[in-house]
N, C-alpha and C positions, 0 to 999 in steps of 0.2 A: 765822534763822541759816544755814540751808541755802543759800538764795539768795545770801546775803552771801559765803559761802565759795566758791560756784561763780563768782560775779563776780570774786572775788579771784584764783582760778586763771586765769580768762580774762585778767585784767589782767597776771598774771605772764607768760603765754605771749605776749600781744600786745606787752608791753613788751620782752620778751627778743628778739622778732623785730625790733622797731624798733631796739633797741640793736645787734644784730648787723648789720643792714643799714647803720646809720649808720657802724659801724666799717669795713665793706667799702668804702663809697663815700666815706669820709673826711668825713662830715658830723657835726661835733662836736655841733651842736644836736640832731640826730636821735638820736645816741648818748646824750646826756644826758637827753633826754625819755624815751627808751626805758628807761633805767636807773631813772629816777624812777617811771615807770609800773609797772615790774617790782617795785620795792621797795614801792610802795603796795599792789600785789596780794599780795605776800608777807605784809605786815602784816595785810591784810584776811583772808587765808586763815588766818593763825595765830591769829586772834581766837577760833576755836572750839577745843573740846577735841581732844586728840590722837586721830587716827583717827575723828573724828566721821563718822557715816554720812550721806551726801548722797544722797537719792533711792534708798536701798537699796544704794548702792555706796560702798565705802570711799573716802575722799577721796584716799588715796595712789594708788589706781588711776587716778583722774581726773588728778591732778597728774602721775603717771608718764607717762601717754599724752601730756600736754602737753609734757613734757620730751623725750619721744621725737620728737615732731613738731618742736619747736624745734631739737633737735639735728640732725635730718635736714636741716632747712632751712639751718642754719649750715654743716653739712658740705658740702652742695651748693654753697652760695654761696662758701664758702672754696675749693672745688675750681675753680669757674668763674673766680673772681677771682685764682686763683693765690696764695692766702694759706694756706699749710700750717698755720699756727698756728690760724687760725679753723676750718679743716677738722678739725684734731685736737680742738679744743674741742667741735665738733659731735658727733664720734664719742663723746667722753667723756660729753657730756650725754645723748646717745641711749641709751648703755649704762646710765647711772645711772637714766634714766627706766624702762628695762626692769626694773631691780632694784626701784625704788620701786613699780611696777605689781605685781610679784610679791609684795611684802610686803603690799600692800593686798588682793590676791587671796587670800593665805593667811588674812588676818584675816576676809575675807568667808566663806571656807570654814569657818573655826572658828566664826563666828557662826551659820552655817547648821547646823553639826553640833550646836551647843548647842540650837538651836530644834527640831531633828528629834526626834520622839518616840522614846523608847528602846524597842526592839523587845521587851525583856524585860518591859516594863510592859503590853504588849498583852494584852487579854482573849482567851481562847480560847473 
């Protein structure tokens, strides 16, 4: 399941990039292919339980970084192409990725705190 979710996240990011590039250059087929790949990745990623741990890192952290990357690329491409709407979408996605990453980080920290031995139980 872990590998499946990681692949799903990868497809989400890759599909989102294709979709964004297709919008910028006006290639309807690339846009549609990217949207389909992104949707398939979302479905594959959603197949696991909420917050499932992938390789010791909460999946929201991984997906959040992916959204930050995708948002930064969209923002840059929108700026270069003179498309303020795409640039704004990129900024919004990048910021949402930061929040998603922070949520996953908080869950990781909570999990670690639960695993840590309680100092009051230590033998003297």
